[in-house]
ChimeraX commands (.cxc) that place a marker at each C-alpha (Angstrom):
marker #1 position 41.84,170.38,335.82 radius 0.5
marker #1 position 45.22,171.39,335.22 radius 0.5
marker #1 position 45.37,171.54,331.33 radius 0.5
marker #1 position 48.76,172.71,330.88 radius 0.5
marker #1 position 52.35,174.17,332.68 radius 0.5
marker #1 position 54.21,176.67,331.64 radius 0.5
marker #1 position 57.98,177.35,332.86 radius 0.5
marker #1 position 61.11,176.33,332.42 radius 0.5
marker #1 position 62.55,172.51,332.80 radius 0.5
marker #1 position 64.91,172.42,336.06 radius 0.5
marker #1 position 65.46,168.82,335.94 radius 0.5
marker #1 position 65.41,165.69,333.70 radius 0.5
marker #1 position 64.48,161.98,334.85 radius 0.5
marker #1 position 64.24,158.62,332.70 radius 0.5
marker #1 position 60.01,158.96,333.06 radius 0.5
marker #1 position 59.76,162.88,334.15 radius 0.5
marker #1 position 60.77,166.24,334.16 radius 0.5
marker #1 position 60.27,168.99,336.74 radius 0.5
marker #1 position 58.79,172.05,335.46 radius 0.5
marker #1 position 59.37,175.19,337.57 radius 0.5
marker #1 position 56.53,177.41,337.53 radius 0.5
marker #1 position 56.74,180.51,339.72 radius 0.5
marker #1 position 59.05,178.77,341.99 radius 0.5
marker #1 position 56.54,175.70,342.56 radius 0.5
marker #1 position 58.45,172.42,341.06 radius 0.5
marker #1 position 55.86,170.33,338.97 radius 0.5
marker #1 position 56.49,166.58,338.35 radius 0.5
marker #1 position 55.39,165.83,335.04 radius 0.5
marker #1 position 55.37,162.07,333.67 radius 0.5
marker #1 position 55.60,162.34,329.77 radius 0.5
marker #1 position 56.62,159.77,327.04 radius 0.5
marker #1 position 60.07,161.32,326.24 radius 0.5
marker #1 position 61.72,163.22,329.13 radius 0.5
marker #1 position 64.91,164.40,326.68 radius 0.5
marker #1 position 62.55,165.98,324.36 radius 0.5
marker #1 position 62.12,169.14,326.98 radius 0.5
marker #1 position 66.06,169.50,327.41 radius 0.5
marker #1 position 66.68,171.80,330.48 radius 0.5
marker #1 position 66.98,175.23,329.32 radius 0.5
marker #1 position 66.45,179.07,330.51 radius 0.5
marker #1 position 63.54,179.02,328.02 radius 0.5
marker #1 position 59.89,179.11,329.14 radius 0.5
marker #1 position 57.89,176.25,327.52 radius 0.5
marker #1 position 54.45,174.70,327.76 radius 0.5
marker #1 position 53.48,171.42,328.31 radius 0.5
marker #1 position 50.04,170.12,327.86 radius 0.5
marker #1 position 48.79,168.27,330.66 radius 0.5
marker #1 position 46.55,165.36,331.96 radius 0.5
marker #1 position 45.70,165.71,335.55 radius 0.5
marker #1 position 45.26,161.90,336.93 radius 0.5
marker #1 position 43.96,161.95,340.54 radius 0.5
marker #1 position 43.34,158.47,342.34 radius 0.5
marker #1 position 43.21,157.34,346.17 radius 0.5
marker #1 position 47.00,157.12,346.68 radius 0.5
marker #1 position 48.11,159.93,344.39 radius 0.5
marker #1 position 47.62,162.98,341.89 radius 0.5
marker #1 position 49.35,162.96,338.75 radius 0.5
marker #1 position 50.24,165.18,336.19 radius 0.5
marker #1 position 51.07,163.33,332.55 radius 0.5
marker #1 position 52.61,165.63,330.06 radius 0.5
marker #1 position 52.85,166.17,326.46 radius 0.5
marker #1 position 54.63,168.04,323.62 radius 0.5
marker #1 position 51.30,169.00,321.63 radius 0.5
marker #1 position 47.70,169.28,322.33 radius 0.5
marker #1 position 47.15,166.30,319.23 radius 0.5
marker #1 position 49.48,163.69,321.85 radius 0.5
marker #1 position 47.26,164.92,324.90 radius 0.5
marker #1 position 44.29,164.36,323.27 radius 0.5
marker #1 position 45.23,160.70,321.53 radius 0.5
marker #1 position 46.69,160.13,325.82 radius 0.5
marker #1 position 42.94,160.81,326.85 radius 0.5
marker #1 position 41.20,158.74,324.19 radius 0.5
marker #1 position 43.33,155.44,324.95 radius 0.5
marker #1 position 42.42,155.74,328.82 radius 0.5
marker #1 position 38.80,154.99,327.36 radius 0.5
marker #1 position 39.88,151.40,326.12 radius 0.5
marker #1 position 39.42,149.06,328.56 radius 0.5
marker #1 position 43.11,147.83,330.52 radius 0.5
marker #1 position 44.68,151.01,328.99 radius 0.5
marker #1 position 45.82,153.34,332.17 radius 0.5
marker #1 position 47.93,155.97,332.09 radius 0.5
marker #1 position 51.11,154.20,332.11 radius 0.5
marker #1 position 50.66,151.86,329.34 radius 0.5
marker #1 position 48.88,154.77,327.64 radius 0.5
marker #1 position 52.50,157.17,328.18 radius 0.5
marker #1 position 54.12,154.10,326.93 radius 0.5
marker #1 position 51.95,154.00,323.50 radius 0.5
marker #1 position 53.00,157.73,322.83 radius 0.5
marker #1 position 56.41,156.64,323.42 radius 0.5
marker #1 position 56.12,154.33,320.78 radius 0.5
marker #1 position 54.51,156.29,317.96 radius 0.5
marker #1 position 53.15,159.68,317.04 radius 0.5
marker #1 position 49.75,160.38,317.64 radius 0.5
marker #1 position 48.72,160.27,313.90 radius 0.5
marker #1 position 50.58,156.89,313.47 radius 0.5
marker #1 position 48.84,155.34,316.22 radius 0.5
marker #1 position 45.39,156.60,314.86 radius 0.5
marker #1 position 46.47,155.22,311.49 radius 0.5
marker #1 position 47.14,151.92,313.03 radius 0.5
marker #1 position 43.71,151.72,314.78 radius 0.5
marker #1 position 41.81,152.62,312.04 radius 0.5
marker #1 position 43.45,150.08,309.54 radius 0.5
marker #1 position 43.06,147.57,312.05 radius 0.5
marker #1 position 46.89,146.93,311.91 radius 0.5
marker #1 position 47.08,144.51,314.74 radius 0.5
marker #1 position 50.88,143.53,313.77 radius 0.5
marker #1 position 51.80,147.15,314.23 radius 0.5
marker #1 position 49.76,148.28,317.49 radius 0.5
marker #1 position 51.18,144.91,319.35 radius 0.5
marker #1 position 54.78,146.23,318.80 radius 0.5
marker #1 position 53.75,149.44,321.20 radius 0.5
marker #1 position 55.06,148.95,324.46 radius 0.5
marker #1 position 52.97,147.29,327.04 radius 0.5
marker #1 position 50.11,146.03,324.10 radius 0.5
marker #1 position 49.24,142.44,323.72 radius 0.5
marker #1 position 46.92,141.13,320.84 radius 0.5
marker #1 position 43.49,141.09,323.01 radius 0.5
marker #1 position 44.69,144.71,323.92 radius 0.5
marker #1 position 44.87,146.20,320.57 radius 0.5
marker #1 position 41.47,144.40,319.46 radius 0.5
marker #1 position 40.21,146.88,322.26 radius 0.5
marker #1 position 42.13,149.32,321.06 radius 0.5
marker #1 position 40.61,149.02,317.37 radius 0.5
marker #1 position 36.95,147.96,318.69 radius 0.5
marker #1 position 36.31,151.29,321.02 radius 0.5
marker #1 position 38.69,153.94,319.07 radius 0.5
marker #1 position 38.03,153.03,315.21 radius 0.5
marker #1 position 35.06,155.53,314.66 radius 0.5
marker #1 position 36.30,157.79,317.23 radius 0.5
marker #1 position 39.74,159.41,315.93 radius 0.5
marker #1 position 38.54,161.46,312.88 radius 0.5
marker #1 position 37.92,164.75,315.18 radius 0.5
marker #1 position 39.00,165.39,318.51 radius 0.5
marker #1 position 36.96,167.78,320.48 radius 0.5
marker #1 position 39.05,171.32,320.07 radius 0.5
marker #1 position 39.76,171.11,316.26 radius 0.5
marker #1 position 42.46,168.21,316.45 radius 0.5
marker #1 position 41.92,165.70,313.38 radius 0.5
marker #1 position 43.84,162.21,313.33 radius 0.5
marker #1 position 42.37,161.11,310.14 radius 0.5
marker #1 position 44.74,158.91,308.55 radius 0.5
marker #1 position 44.74,159.66,305.30 radius 0.5
marker #1 position 47.92,159.55,303.61 radius 0.5
marker #1 position 49.51,156.93,306.11 radius 0.5
marker #1 position 49.98,153.71,304.70 radius 0.5
marker #1 position 51.61,151.45,307.75 radius 0.5
marker #1 position 53.78,148.45,306.30 radius 0.5
marker #1 position 52.76,145.03,306.93 radius 0.5
marker #1 position 54.27,142.34,309.07 radius 0.5
marker #1 position 57.88,141.30,308.41 radius 0.5
marker #1 position 58.15,144.87,306.54 radius 0.5
marker #1 position 60.99,147.26,307.75 radius 0.5
marker #1 position 59.27,150.18,310.21 radius 0.5
marker #1 position 59.90,152.46,312.35 radius 0.5
marker #1 position 61.01,149.92,314.83 radius 0.5
marker #1 position 63.12,148.31,313.11 radius 0.5
marker #1 position 66.82,148.83,313.00 radius 0.5
marker #1 position 67.94,149.55,316.45 radius 0.5
marker #1 position 64.59,148.91,318.01 radius 0.5
marker #1 position 61.87,151.18,319.79 radius 0.5
marker #1 position 64.89,152.33,322.69 radius 0.5
marker #1 position 67.03,153.30,320.25 radius 0.5
marker #1 position 64.36,155.22,318.07 radius 0.5
marker #1 position 63.43,157.20,321.77 radius 0.5
marker #1 position 67.24,158.07,322.49 radius 0.5
marker #1 position 67.75,158.95,319.04 radius 0.5
marker #1 position 64.73,161.48,319.14 radius 0.5
marker #1 position 66.53,162.69,322.54 radius 0.5
marker #1 position 69.84,163.45,321.18 radius 0.5
marker #1 position 67.94,165.22,318.32 radius 0.5
marker #1 position 66.04,167.46,320.74 radius 0.5
marker #1 position 69.75,168.26,322.49 radius 0.5
marker #1 position 71.05,169.42,319.36 radius 0.5
marker #1 position 72.53,166.69,317.61 radius 0.5
marker #1 position 71.48,166.00,313.66 radius 0.5
marker #1 position 69.80,163.15,312.11 radius 0.5
marker #1 position 73.27,162.40,310.10 radius 0.5
marker #1 position 75.27,163.18,313.05 radius 0.5
marker #1 position 73.31,160.36,314.86 radius 0.5
marker #1 position 72.89,157.65,311.90 radius 0.5
marker #1 position 76.99,158.22,311.69 radius 0.5
marker #1 position 76.81,157.14,315.58 radius 0.5
marker #1 position 74.50,154.62,315.09 radius 0.5
marker #1 position 77.06,152.79,312.21 radius 0.5
marker #1 position 79.62,152.89,315.17 radius 0.5
marker #1 position 77.14,151.53,317.88 radius 0.5
marker #1 position 75.36,148.30,315.75 radius 0.5
marker #1 position 78.18,146.06,316.07 radius 0.5
marker #1 position 78.39,145.86,319.65 radius 0.5
marker #1 position 74.04,146.35,319.88 radius 0.5
marker #1 position 72.94,144.93,323.56 radius 0.5
marker #1 position 69.62,143.26,323.64 radius 0.5
marker #1 position 67.04,145.51,325.51 radius 0.5
marker #1 position 69.34,147.85,326.24 radius 0.5
marker #1 position 67.86,151.00,327.72 radius 0.5
marker #1 position 67.38,154.57,326.53 radius 0.5
marker #1 position 69.61,155.80,328.96 radius 0.5
marker #1 position 72.65,153.37,327.93 radius 0.5
marker #1 position 72.08,153.81,324.04 radius 0.5
marker #1 position 72.10,157.54,324.58 radius 0.5
marker #1 position 75.40,157.36,326.20 radius 0.5
marker #1 position 76.80,155.19,323.65 radius 0.5
marker #1 position 75.71,157.38,321.59 radius 0.5
marker #1 position 77.62,160.47,322.54 radius 0.5
marker #1 position 80.57,158.39,323.21 radius 0.5
marker #1 position 80.59,157.85,319.29 radius 0.5
marker #1 position 79.91,161.64,318.86 radius 0.5
marker #1 position 82.68,162.60,320.82 radius 0.5
marker #1 position 84.82,160.44,318.86 radius 0.5
marker #1 position 84.05,162.70,315.98 radius 0.5
marker link #1:1,2 radius 0.2
marker link #1:2,3 radius 0.2
marker link #1:3,4 radius 0.2
marker link #1:4,5 radius 0.2
marker link #1:5,6 radius 0.2
marker link #1:6,7 radius 0.2
marker link #1:7,8 radius 0.2
marker link #1:8,9 radius 0.2
marker link #1:9,10 radius 0.2
marker link #1:10,11 radius 0.2
marker link #1:11,12 radius 0.2
marker link #1:12,13 radius 0.2
marker link #1:13,14 radius 0.2
marker link #1:14,15 radius 0.2
marker link #1:15,16 radius 0.2
marker link #1:16,17 radius 0.2
marker link #1:17,18 radius 0.2
marker link #1:18,19 radius 0.2
marker link #1:19,20 radius 0.2
marker link #1:20,21 radius 0.2
marker link #1:21,22 radius 0.2
marker link #1:22,23 radius 0.2
marker link #1:23,24 radius 0.2
marker link #1:24,25 radius 0.2
marker link #1:25,26 radius 0.2
marker link #1:26,27 radius 0.2
marker link #1:27,28 radius 0.2
marker link #1:28,29 radius 0.2
marker link #1:29,30 radius 0.2
marker link #1:30,31 radius 0.2
marker link #1:31,32 radius 0.2
marker link #1:32,33 radius 0.2
marker link #1:33,34 radius 0.2
marker link #1:34,35 radius 0.2
marker link #1:35,36 radius 0.2
marker link #1:36,37 radius 0.2
marker link #1:37,38 radius 0.2
marker link #1:38,39 radius 0.2
marker link #1:39,40 radius 0.2
marker link #1:40,41 radius 0.2
marker link #1:41,42 radius 0.2
marker link #1:42,43 radius 0.2
marker link #1:43,44 radius 0.2
marker link #1:44,45 radius 0.2
marker link #1:45,46 radius 0.2
marker link #1:46,47 radius 0.2
marker link #1:47,48 radius 0.2
marker link #1:48,49 radius 0.2
marker link #1:49,50 radius 0.2
marker link #1:50,51 radius 0.2
marker link #1:51,52 radius 0.2
marker link #1:52,53 radius 0.2
marker link #1:53,54 radius 0.2
marker link #1:54,55 radius 0.2
marker link #1:55,56 radius 0.2
marker link #1:56,57 radius 0.2
marker link #1:57,58 radius 0.2
marker link #1:58,59 radius 0.2
marker link #1:59,60 radius 0.2
marker link #1:60,61 radius 0.2
marker link #1:61,62 radius 0.2
marker link #1:62,63 radius 0.2
marker link #1:63,64 radius 0.2
marker link #1:64,65 radius 0.2
marker link #1:65,66 radius 0.2
marker link #1:66,67 radius 0.2
marker link #1:67,68 radius 0.2
marker link #1:68,69 radius 0.2
marker link #1:69,70 radius 0.2
marker link #1:70,71 radius 0.2
marker link #1:71,72 radius 0.2
marker link #1:72,73 radius 0.2
marker link #1:73,74 radius 0.2
marker link #1:74,75 radius 0.2
marker link #1:75,76 radius 0.2
marker link #1:76,77 radius 0.2
marker link #1:77,78 radius 0.2
marker link #1:78,79 radius 0.2
marker link #1:79,80 radius 0.2
marker link #1:80,81 radius 0.2
marker link #1:81,82 radius 0.2
marker link #1:82,83 radius 0.2
marker link #1:83,84 radius 0.2
marker link #1:84,85 radius 0.2
marker link #1:85,86 radius 0.2
marker link #1:86,87 radius 0.2
marker link #1:87,88 radius 0.2
marker link #1:88,89 radius 0.2
marker link #1:89,90 radius 0.2
marker link #1:90,91 radius 0.2
marker link #1:91,92 radius 0.2
marker link #1:92,93 radius 0.2
marker link #1:93,94 radius 0.2
marker link #1:94,95 radius 0.2
marker link #1:95,96 radius 0.2
marker link #1:96,97 radius 0.2
marker link #1:97,98 radius 0.2
marker link #1:98,99 radius 0.2
marker link #1:99,100 radius 0.2
marker link #1:100,101 radius 0.2
marker link #1:101,102 radius 0.2
marker link #1:102,103 radius 0.2
marker link #1:103,104 radius 0.2
marker link #1:104,105 radius 0.2
marker link #1:105,106 radius 0.2
marker link #1:106,107 radius 0.2
marker link #1:107,108 radius 0.2
marker link #1:108,109 radius 0.2
marker link #1:109,110 radius 0.2
marker link #1:110,111 radius 0.2
marker link #1:111,112 radius 0.2
marker link #1:112,113 radius 0.2
marker link #1:113,114 radius 0.2
marker link #1:114,115 radius 0.2
marker link #1:115,116 radius 0.2
marker link #1:116,117 radius 0.2
marker link #1:117,118 radius 0.2
marker link #1:118,119 radius 0.2
marker link #1:119,120 radius 0.2
marker link #1:120,121 radius 0.2
marker link #1:121,122 radius 0.2
marker link #1:122,123 radius 0.2
marker link #1:123,124 radius 0.2
marker link #1:124,125 radius 0.2
marker link #1:125,126 radius 0.2
marker link #1:126,127 radius 0.2
marker link #1:127,128 radius 0.2
marker link #1:128,129 radius 0.2
marker link #1:129,130 radius 0.2
marker link #1:130,131 radius 0.2
marker link #1:131,132 radius 0.2
marker link #1:132,133 radius 0.2
marker link #1:133,134 radius 0.2
marker link #1:134,135 radius 0.2
marker link #1:135,136 radius 0.2
marker link #1:136,137 radius 0.2
marker link #1:137,138 radius 0.2
marker link #1:138,139 radius 0.2
marker link #1:139,140 radius 0.2
marker link #1:140,141 radius 0.2
marker link #1:141,142 radius 0.2
marker link #1:142,143 radius 0.2
marker link #1:143,144 radius 0.2
marker link #1:144,145 radius 0.2
marker link #1:145,146 radius 0.2
marker link #1:146,147 radius 0.2
marker link #1:147,148 radius 0.2
marker link #1:148,149 radius 0.2
marker link #1:149,150 radius 0.2
marker link #1:150,151 radius 0.2
marker link #1:151,152 radius 0.2
marker link #1:152,153 radius 0.2
marker link #1:153,154 radius 0.2
marker link #1:154,155 radius 0.2
marker link #1:155,156 radius 0.2
marker link #1:156,157 radius 0.2
marker link #1:157,158 radius 0.2
marker link #1:158,159 radius 0.2
marker link #1:159,160 radius 0.2
marker link #1:160,161 radius 0.2
marker link #1:161,162 radius 0.2
marker link #1:162,163 radius 0.2
marker link #1:163,164 radius 0.2
marker link #1:164,165 radius 0.2
marker link #1:165,166 radius 0.2
marker link #1:166,167 radius 0.2
marker link #1:167,168 radius 0.2
marker link #1:168,169 radius 0.2
marker link #1:169,170 radius 0.2
marker link #1:170,171 radius 0.2
marker link #1:171,172 radius 0.2
marker link #1:172,173 radius 0.2
marker link #1:173,174 radius 0.2
marker link #1:174,175 radius 0.2
marker link #1:175,176 radius 0.2
marker link #1:176,177 radius 0.2
marker link #1:177,178 radius 0.2
marker link #1:178,179 radius 0.2
marker link #1:179,180 radius 0.2
marker link #1:180,181 radius 0.2
marker link #1:181,182 radius 0.2
marker link #1:182,183 radius 0.2
marker link #1:183,184 radius 0.2
marker link #1:184,185 radius 0.2
marker link #1:185,186 radius 0.2
marker link #1:186,187 radius 0.2
marker link #1:187,188 radius 0.2
marker link #1:188,189 radius 0.2
marker link #1:189,190 radius 0.2
marker link #1:190,191 radius 0.2
marker link #1:191,192 radius 0.2
marker link #1:192,193 radius 0.2
marker link #1:193,194 radius 0.2
marker link #1:194,195 radius 0.2
marker link #1:195,196 radius 0.2
marker link #1:196,197 radius 0.2
marker link #1:197,198 radius 0.2
marker link #1:198,199 radius 0.2
marker link #1:199,200 radius 0.2
marker link #1:200,201 radius 0.2
marker link #1:201,202 radius 0.2
marker link #1:202,203 radius 0.2
marker link #1:203,204 radius 0.2
marker link #1:204,205 radius 0.2
marker link #1:205,206 radius 0.2
marker link #1:206,207 radius 0.2
marker link #1:207,208 radius 0.2
marker link #1:208,209 radius 0.2
marker link #1:209,210 radius 0.2
view
């Protein structure tokens, strides 16, 4: 089992990063590759080593909490590594835990790849298993109150893809205020189902305009 890799990010893709560990490049699939901006800095990515008949894959996370939540999600019937990765791209571990513990199916079904039946299975299988995670990490939902259907939430203006693009740009050093101004210039020409990459490019165009 490979629990983490420590090295320099030498390549970014839309689904994965490549980490150079002592001249060996590890391909690591991650919820938000752009969070690991390329630099000379040595970073640690916490991993899940997934082995199947036709492939050996590494899935990577910025924190132990993400890693632990990913592994819990794999315990749910019908959720494989790719879907679990998409779920973590859509929300922070503590927010996902809060939705499960509050049985908020409206929130859960907004996560990528999650329909009503899968959301119900997430609640059934995980509701009583998230208070404590082996290793000392807690996903207790105390203080996190999710809004009901029709309310404005993390998926509202701009949608999930803009949220992911925004986080990626913030990881590259742009401030929240700069990105909010960029969004104001972008939203008039918003395109349905626009990809993260396309949103990042349009945001950068706005930022370069000043």
